[in-house]
C-alpha positions, -999 to +999 in steps of 0.1 A: -815+353-495-793+381-479-755+384-476-745+397-442-709+407-436-692+407-402-657+420-396-633+414-367-601+433-376-594+460-402-574+443-430-538+453-435-535+438-470-548+452-502-549+418-519-572+405-491-596+434-496-597+428-534-603+390-530-630+395-503-648+418-528-644+390-554-660+366-530-689+390-523-695+393-561-695+355-564-721+351-536-743+378-551-745+358-584-754+325-567-789+316-556-790+303-520-822+294-502-810+308-469-790+338-457-752+338-461-730+350-433-695+363-445-670+365-416-638+385-424-604+391-406-611+377-372-593+357-345-604+323-330-588+302-304-551+310-294-554+342-315-553+323-347-562+347-375-588+337-401-590+356-435-625+346-445-654+322-436-685+317-457-710+304-432-739+288-451-768+270-435-750+238-445-719+247-426-688+270-426-662+272-454-629+286-443-609+304-470-571+311-467-566+340-492-535+338-514-523+362-541-499+338-558-513+326-591-503+298-615-502+260-613-503+252-576-483+221-567-483+206-532-487+174-513-494+163-477-459+171-467-431+193-481-431+226-499-459+241-519-452+261-549-468+281-578-455+275-613-460+304-638-465+300-675-428+308-682-418+280-659-406+301-630-414+285-596-424+303-564-422+286-531-451+293-507-439+303-472-454+272-457-473+240-465-508+252-473-524+220-461-507+222-427-517+259-425-554+251-433-553+222-409-542+244-380-567+272-389-596+246-392-587+230-359-587+263-340-619+275-358-637+242-349-627+245-313-641+280-311-672+270-330-679+240-307-674+260-275-699+286-288-728+266-303-726+234-283-753+245-258-777+251-287-769+218-305-768+195-275-783+165-295-758+169-324-726+148-326-694+169-322-680+156-354-711+169-373-706+203-358-669+204-367-674+195-404-658+228-415-645+230-450-610+246-453-599+258-488-572+278-504-585+307-524-562+318-553-564+344-581-583+337-612-567+311-636-549+292-608-553+254-609-543+227-584-518+202-598-512+182-567-525+147-559-544+154-527-580+142-532-612+147-511-612+110-504-578+116-488-585+149-470-623+153-470-623+190-460-597+203-484-600+221-518-585+248-539-608+274-555-608+306-575-635+332-582-645+310-612-650+278-591-660+290-557-697+294-563-704+259-577-686+242-548-706+259-521-736+237-525-734+207-503-758+177-505-768+156-476-754+180-450-757+163-416-766+196-399-786+227-408-773+258-391-801+282-383-796+319-383-798+319-345-770+294-341-748+313-365-755+346-349-746+331-315-712+322-328-707+356-344-717+373-312-692+353-292-665+363-317-674+400-311-676+407-348-691+439-361-717+439-389-707+459-420-731+475-443-710+497-466-699+493-502-661+492-497-645+470-471-622+490-447-584+487-451-557+498-427-539+531-435-508+512-445-505+484-470-485+456-453-475+428-476-482+398-454-484+374-483-456+364-507-455+389-536-450+371-570-437+387-601-433+373-636-396+369-633-379+352-604-345+361-617-333+395-631-332+397-669-300+393-688-280+424-692-287+447-721-274+480-732-302+503-721-311+531-745-334+545-718-309+557-692-326+591-694-359+577-681-369+589-646-353+572-617-387+562-603-393+541-634-359+523-629-366+517-593-399+499-601-377+470-612-359+471-579-390+464-558-397+431-577-361+420-575-358+425-538-392+409-531-381+378-550-350+376-529-372+379-498-393+350-510-363+328-514-350+336-479-384+328-465-383+293-478-351+286-458-359+306-427-380+277-415-348+257-408-348+260-370-315+248-356-313+225-326-286+245-309-265+275-317-260+289-352-238+317-366-249+336-397-221+356-414-231+377-444-219+404-467-236+438-465-270+437-480-273+399-481-305+398-460-292+389-426-318+410-407-346+397-429-335+361-424-334+365-386-369+381-386-382+353-407-365+326-385-381+342-354-415+343-371-412+306-380-403+297-345-431+318-331-457+303-355-446+267-351-440+270-313-463+298-299-455+286-264-418+295-268-403+326-253-382+342-280-360+373-280-350+391-313-322+414-303-305+442-323-282+471-319-294+501-340-323+518-322-337+533-354-344+498-367-373+493-341-401+500-365-386+482-395-379+450-375-414+451-359-430+454-393-409+426-408-418+403-380-455+412-382-454+406-420-435+373-416-459+359-390-488+370-411-474+351-441-476+320-419-512+326-410-507+338-375-507+369-354-476+382-337-477+380-299-451+406-286-452+390-252-438+357-265-417+370-294-400+400-279-382+425-301-356+441-279-329+467-285-297+455-268-301+478-238-333+497-246-343+532-236-362+551-209-394+543-227-387+507-239-371+477-222-340+463-237-325+428-237-302+435-208-329+453-187-354+425-194-330+399-180-320+421-151-356+428-141-365+391-145-339+383-119-350+413-097-314+426-098-307+462-087-303+488-113-267+503-113-269+541-110-254+561-139-227+577-117-214+542-109-209+532-146-173+542-156-181+540-194-200+562-217-232+553-235-225+524-260-213+489-262-187+493-234-214+505-210-235+475-220-206+451-216-199+466-181-235+462-170-238+427-184-205+416-167-217+429-134-250+411-137-232+378-145-209+383-116-236+391-090-265+370-102-271+333-110-288+336-144-318+314-148-330+301-182-359+323-194-358+320-233-362+291-257-344+310-284-324+342-287-316+357-321-290+385-322-286+408-352-257+432-358-235+409-336-204+427-346-215+458-328-219+440-294-182+433-291-160+452-266-123+455-273-115+462-236-100+431-220-111+442-185-148+440-196-146+404-207-163+379-184-138+350-179-125+356-215-160+358-229-179+387-245-204+396-217-236+404-236-233+373-257-225+351-227-254+367-208-277+357-237-263+322-236-269+318-199-305+331-202-313+303-227-329+269-218-308+239-226-321+217-254-304+185-245-304+170-209-272+151-218-254+182-230-264+214-212-243+235-236-267+229-265-289+261-266-306+279-294-286+311-298-285+325-333-264+355-341-257+373-374-229+396-382-207+412-409-173+421-394-168+447-422-198+467-409-186+471-373-191+506-361-168+506-331-147+474-328-121+458-351-125+424-335-140+395-355-171+381-337-161+344-343-172+317-318-138+318-302-139+356-297-174+354-282-170+324-260-134+324-250-123+293-269-139+269-245-132+235-262-165+220-252-184+250-264-165+250-297-178+215-305-214+229-302-206+255-329-193+232-356-207+209-382-245+203-383-272+196-358-291+163-357-315+175-384-287+184-408-289+222-402-255+239-405-243+256-373-222+281-393-235+296-425-224+322-450-245+346-470-223+358-499-250+371-523-258+407-520-295+414-527-296+451-517-266+470-530-257+470-567-224+452-575-205+484-586-214+501-553-204+471-531-170+468-550-164+505-545-174+503-508-151+474-501-122+490-520-125+523-502-134+508-468-103+484-468-080+509-485-071+485-514-058+514-534-041+532-506-007+544-516+011+523-489-009+492-495-041+476-483-052+488-448-076+461-437-095+431-448-090+395-460-056+382-471-067+348-485-086+337-516-111+317-494-120+347-474-127+368-504-147+340-519-168+340-487-176+376-495-187+367-530-157+376-550-135+358-576-098+362-570-070+363-596-036+363-580-019+352-548-017+372-516+021+376-515+041+408-511+041+430-543+018+406-562-010+420-584-045+410-573-077+413-593-110+410-575-142+406-595-177+404-583-196+379-605-232+385-615-245+355-596-234+371-563-249+405-570-287+400-572-297+437-574-315+440-607-305+476-616-268+469-624-280+442-649-308+462-665-286+494-667-250+482-669-237+516-681-255+536-654-232+555-630-242+538-597-213+556-578-210+593-583-185+619-570-196+655-568-168+681-563-145+687-549-161+719-536-144+749-521-168+753-491-195+735-472-221+760-484-212+751-521-213+714-514-246+715-496-262+738-522-253+712-549-268+685-526-300+705-524-302+710-561-297+672-567-325+664-543-348+690-559-342+675-593-348+639-581-381+649-565-393+671-594-380+653-625-373+617-613-405+616-592-388+601-561-404+601-527-380+619-503-391+599-473-389+564-487-362+569-514-337+595-503-311+595-474-283+619-465-254+606-444-229+633-434-196+618-425-188+649-405-220+651-384-216+684-366-241+710-356-223+736-377-224+715-408-260+705-402-271+741-399-255+750-432-271+720-448-305+729-434-302+764-448-295+751-483-323+726-482-347+753-470-338+775-500-351+747-523-382+743-500-370+707-491-382+694-458-358+673-438-359+650-408-328+650-386-328+615-371-339+614-334-354+649-336-389+653-322-402+670-353-391+678-389-369+707-399-351+709-366-314+707-359-311+719-323-332+701-296-326+687-261-318+650-261-345+644-236-370+652-263-354+630-289-370+600-305-344+573-307-364+547-326-376+569-355-358+572-388-382+588-413-408+615-414-435+619-441-425+643-470-390+647-456-355+636-467-338+619-438-304+632-424-287+606-404-254+599-387-235+568-398-243+549-366-281+555-369-281+548-406-267+513-401-293+487-409-315+511-428-315+516-466-328+539-494-328+539-531-305+569-533-279+577-506-260+610-505-227+607-485-213+641-478-181+654-461-157+629-476-128+652-465-134+639-430-121+605-441-096+619-466-077+640-440-071+608-421-069+583-450-050+556-430-077+555-403-095+522-407-124+532-385-132+563-406-129+542-438-153+517-423-178+544-417-176+553-454-182+516-462-213+515-440-227+547-455-222+536-491-238+502-486-271+517-473-281+522-509-304+500-530-296+520-561-273+550-563-247+566-540-236+601-546-204+611-526-192+647-521-166+666-502-145+697-501-108+703-508-085+679-527-070+648-513-054+615-525-085+596-514-104+614-541-082+598-567-089+564-552-126+571-557-122+583-592-103+552-602-129+530-585-158+547-604-141+536-637-136+500-625-173+489-621-174+453-608-137+447-608-107+462-590-070+456-594-044+465-568-009+456-556-008+436-524+022+451-505+020+427-475-001+420-444-024+450-437-028+469-405-059+448-397-060+414-414-094+397-411-094+360-418-120+339-401-130+316-429-109+286-417-122+290-381-158+290-393-163+267-422-157+230-426-182+225-454-174+251-481-209+253-496-222+287-484-257+291-471-270+310-501-253+286-524-278+261-509-306+283-521-293+281-556-291+243-554-328+242-548 
């Protein structure tokens, strides 16, 4: 008996490689009369990806490899979950039986098409008697009620039980080597003869990662605050992955019509949209789907998240059906606008005929012109828009009949879902009005669609399946509570000497952001805002409650002194805290000028610290021609990233350095500048260090905030310059979206 291994694709997942080696070890210990053919990581009909098939002479056994362990519970329909010894439950991203049924069906179709000529006298049902099993880590047991009498081809195995279950009595068909090799040849698999199975150069987690604790531990007074930051951040990875798992369970809610997702910074809006798009793509591979975003540096991150999410569902991402599109694209990549324009064969407007500079106003102008000159035909089954707040123009002359042009263009390009109501279309957009880079308008349904009464009905209540059309994500998974409180306080000017500058002026609106409110918003009343632990899911502020998550360095007398201190801090974190500069460190200068960047580069070079200036063609470069820039790149190996606020938005790091605070402090009543500070601070998953030169009143605001932790007190002096209250317009059912997650 020989074991022959055939590989289709290089595995992207370490757990698959380990489990495939387990399976090889099991097969080596068993005694089979005939050769065993092991098929790994290959595609069958409709590009369906198969992890593993053990093809014995008695027939094929398809294995779906899972790295979740514990008691596995699941039935014919509904969620499947793993229950750990401590009672914690983990929801599998999809029904395992349904996943295996789909994979088995596609495998059988490919098998039949290949070997039918060699087995002309054999019944089709005998050829397609493929077993399809879930393969789980050692110690896992199935606690569901599905039996083989109910589903004859299903089972759940581990390395301890696999071998004994591979022996089939009274098999109706014996597969000869020639038949099996014909099938393998048609799949274009390559025989492997080495000792270690190949793995891709990056380790993509395309299965749900499970840790021993689903919820962060109770707070304790850490006596190990001096331990390296790298050790602290190990906790962070498990906490954020658990939050991702929870989002994945609810991403499969596909609305029958439009849906608006409003979320606080770091609540997981982008991840949720990626997962929703992946679910649609997996369940409906024939759909044409567009996932649209604003920040070009997010290209790689969004592509990776989609690829991982589709992989979790047992499929392969087809970029021709699920298109990831920047709002307007670039010279090298098509954007959402240009895709619609080219589909309709509309003429490209020359640059010298566009009266607006590069940005959202230019996009609004182009979209409006296309709407005015072209009858837009439906071309998408679903459009998902991230960073919706940044696609809003404030210029009335750019509106299309009172509607935001890029959003209305997306709506017109969608297919109607209901022949009786052409307005029901699957447009999903996510936003956080407090992270808007350019506009101060709130992207509510009325602002986007011009308060059309018929349209407004389509955006309220629930769809026919009970999915809410307007949802709120108030729990922050990324940014520690003390940092988020500080960022909101500074960004809205809650402690500004003349009173609050921007933000909500109602208890309901603050609650929608995840705060508890003590006080009434009336002139000269004292207000206390507290961020409860349940709405700040970042584990670090619980495990290390006394740790200084917000730091202020300075004030310094010069830029050289400020940047020298910055370089020393980075050197220490790399040498003593064992942090990876590429993955874990990010510099965001608020005063992003060539002069400042050159001084910063010189100080970093003195400490032998490599840097990557976002959009630069190579590392350690400040000056370059824009034609050589790389707009969709954000990190470089072995380098700390230096990014403007606009390009940092949507990205994140464990430690964020925000420099040049004096840029905001000199114009402390400027809401746009404060908002840039807010965006910069909320890029962190762990610590934020802020620095600046000179001495300004804003610095005292920051010092007071640092002492306040998860709570801030201020005097409400009356309606601020920019009052943002959209809670009443949005929500009729006050249970927020992530409160639903807690219910389950």
